[in-house]
C-alpha distance (Angstrom), angle and dihedral (degrees) to the residues before:
residue distance angle dihedral
K1 . . .
F2 3.82 . .
D3 3.82 111.3 .
D4 3.80 108.9 -47.6
K5 3.79 96.0 -56.9
D6 3.81 113.3 55.6
S7 3.76 126.5 50.4
I8 3.77 134.3 160.5
T9 3.79 138.5 -178.7
V10 3.80 115.9 -138.7
T11 3.78 134.4 174.0
T12 3.79 96.6 -165.5
E13 3.79 126.7 97.4
N14 3.83 95.0 -123.6
Y15 3.78 129.8 42.6
V16 3.81 132.4 175.0
H17 3.79 118.0 -157.1
P18 3.82 121.4 -163.0
L19 3.80 113.9 -131.8
K20 3.78 126.3 -146.4
N21 3.82 98.0 -148.3
W22 3.81 143.5 6.2
Q23 3.82 97.0 -107.0
P24 3.83 121.4 119.6
I25 3.79 109.6 -86.2
K26 3.80 133.1 -152.4
I27 3.80 109.7 -129.8
C28 3.78 122.5 -169.9
L29 3.77 122.2 -168.4
S30 3.79 118.0 -160.4
I31 3.77 119.6 -172.5
T32 3.80 126.2 -168.3
D33 3.79 120.0 -173.1
I34 3.81 128.7 -151.9
N35 3.83 90.2 -88.9
N36 3.82 89.5 58.2
C37 3.81 92.3 -111.1
S38 3.79 111.3 143.6
S39 3.76 140.5 -166.8
Q40 3.78 132.7 -174.7
T41 3.80 132.8 -160.9
C42 3.81 127.1 -179.6
K43 3.77 132.1 -163.9
T44 3.79 135.6 171.3
V45 3.79 108.7 -132.6
P46 3.80 131.5 -171.8
V47 3.78 116.8 -119.6
S48 3.79 120.1 -138.0
V49 3.76 140.0 159.6
T50 3.79 122.7 -120.3
P51 3.82 125.1 -172.6
D52 3.82 92.1 -106.8
S53 3.82 93.9 50.6
Y54 3.77 101.1 60.6
Q55 3.74 134.8 45.0
V56 3.77 114.4 -101.4
H57 3.77 124.8 -165.9
W58 3.79 102.5 -125.0
D59 3.78 120.5 178.3
F60 3.77 119.4 -159.5
K61 3.78 133.2 159.6
I62 3.79 130.5 -150.5
Y63 3.78 112.8 -164.1
P64 2.94 147.4 -143.5
N65 3.76 94.2 22.1
P66 2.99 117.7 -154.8
N67 3.82 98.2 32.9
N68 3.80 143.8 156.0
G69 3.82 96.9 -103.2
T70 3.79 99.4 -69.4
F71 3.79 118.0 92.3
T72 3.80 143.9 145.5
I73 3.80 128.0 -116.4
E74 3.79 113.0 -156.5
T75 3.81 126.6 -175.0
Q76 3.79 133.6 -175.9
N77 3.82 91.7 -135.0
S78 3.77 131.1 75.6
G79 3.78 120.2 -135.6
E80 3.78 137.6 84.3
L81 3.81 110.4 -41.8
E82 3.80 115.2 -148.8
V83 3.81 114.0 -159.7
Q84 3.79 130.1 -167.7
I85 3.79 124.4 175.3
F86 3.82 125.6 -157.0
D87 3.80 135.0 -177.8
V88 3.81 122.4 -132.5
L89 3.82 90.3 -88.0
G90 3.82 91.6 56.5
R91 3.80 96.3 -107.3
E92 3.79 113.9 144.8
I93 3.81 113.9 -117.4
G94 3.81 124.0 -145.3
F95 3.81 120.6 -126.0
E96 3.79 145.6 159.5
Q97 3.80 117.9 -111.7
N98 3.80 122.0 -161.0
K99 3.78 120.2 -176.3
I100 3.80 112.4 -129.0
S101 3.81 97.6 177.7
Q102 3.80 138.5 -24.8
Y103 3.82 86.4 -81.1
S104 3.80 103.4 41.8
C105 3.79 146.1 37.1
L106 3.80 136.9 -170.1
I107 3.82 117.8 -124.9
K108 3.82 122.8 -157.0
L109 3.80 118.7 -171.0
H110 3.79 125.7 -159.7
E111 3.82 115.9 -125.7
T112 3.80 97.3 -40.7
K113 3.80 126.6 142.4
G114 3.78 134.6 -178.6
I115 3.77 135.7 42.1
L116 3.80 115.2 -26.5
F117 3.79 132.4 -174.2
I118 3.79 119.6 -134.8
K119 3.82 117.6 -152.7
L120 3.80 112.5 -161.8
K121 3.79 126.8 -171.3
Q122 3.80 122.6 -174.6
N123 3.80 128.9 161.0
G124 3.82 90.3 -9.7
V125 3.81 93.6 -54.4
I126 3.81 120.2 117.0
G127 3.80 126.2 -152.0
V128 3.80 132.3 176.4
G129 3.79 126.8 -150.8
R130 3.78 136.4 174.1
V131 3.76 129.9 -132.7
S132 3.83 132.6 -175.5
I133 3.81 117.8 -140.2
F134 3.79 120.8 -162.7
E135 3.77 133.9 166.0
């Protein structure tokens, strides 16, 4: 039960409930087992937004694409940029990363060809891009 207005019965292990505002909310969880024994616990919890819990518009560019293993990643945000690169089989690929500015870095791959996936994380927000490497 969410406050005194919304309630739902679920049989799944996980449930996500949309909230109408950012005010603290009283949540009550009632559990009934197969023997019809039940228990209820209630708690008022604060509601907040974290970077991973809402969708953020995050622009980034990877260029040139396709390329020969050297390319630039450019973002519109400042902050530490974490980069991981994977091949189509999910294996992580090694690379050199040189910071050009607070908004961009140069990536140099070592003898890798094909389509690669670039996972970027900055300020708690994650983005995924794709790049084609040829030689």
